[in-house]
C-alpha positions in Angstrom: -8.7 -0.7 8.1 -5.4 -2.2 6.8 -2.2 -1.2 8.6 0.3 -0.2 5.9 4.0 0.1 6.7 6.0 2.4 4.3 9.8 2.8 4.1 12.4 4.4 2.0 11.2 6.6 -0.8 7.6 5.5 -0.2 7.7 6.9 3.3 9.2 10.2 2.0 6.4 10.5 -0.6 3.8 9.9 2.1 4.9 13.1 4.0 7.2 11.0 6.2 4.5 8.7 7.5 5.9 5.2 8.2 2.6 3.7 9.2 -0.8 4.5 7.7 -4.2 2.9 7.8 -6.2 2.5 4.6 -9.6 1.0 3.9 -9.1 -1.7 1.2 -10.3 -5.2 0.4 -7.7 -6.0 -2.3 -4.2 -5.0 -3.3 -5.6 -3.0 -6.2 -7.8 -1.0 -3.8 -5.0 -0.5 -1.4 -2.6 0.9 -4.0 -5.4 3.1 -5.5 -6.4 4.5 -2.2 -2.7 5.1 -1.2 -2.3 7.1 -4.4 -5.4 9.1 -3.7 -4.5 9.8 -0.1 -0.8 10.6 -0.8 -0.6 11.9 -4.5 3.2 12.0 -4.3 3.2 8.2 -3.9 1.2 7.6 -7.2 4.1 7.7 -9.6 6.1 5.2 -7.6 3.0 2.9 -7.2 2.3 3.2 -10.9 5.9 2.0 -11.7 5.2 -1.1 -9.6 5.8 -2.1 -6.0 5.8 -5.4 -4.1 3.3 -5.7 -1.4 3.7 -7.9 1.7 0.5 -9.0 3.4 1.0 -10.7 6.8 4.6 -11.7 5.7 3.8 -13.1 2.2 5.1 -11.0 -0.8 2.8 -10.3 -3.8 4.0 -8.6 -7.0 1.2 -8.8 -9.6 -1.8 -10.3 -7.7 -4.1 -7.2 -7.9 -7.2 -9.0 -6.6 -5.5 -10.7 -3.6 -8.0 -10.2 -0.7 -6.7 -8.3 2.3 -8.3 -9.0 5.7 -9.3 -5.9 7.7 -6.7 -6.7 10.4 -3.9 -7.4 7.9 -0.5 -5.6 7.9 
């Protein structure tokens, strides 16, 4: 499971959850599963978000692998 930290409007759209765990192997899978788990997040995710994996920021690298213990 990948540890996901949400803040700002993303946190609000995820029912106030700041930390969630999602099963995902790539950024694309992560964003898809976040949208499925928290439907209010989907419009914001569809507009585009940056993703930080273990401190490195990704903006358009949909197939970037995510390790199971990543944050």
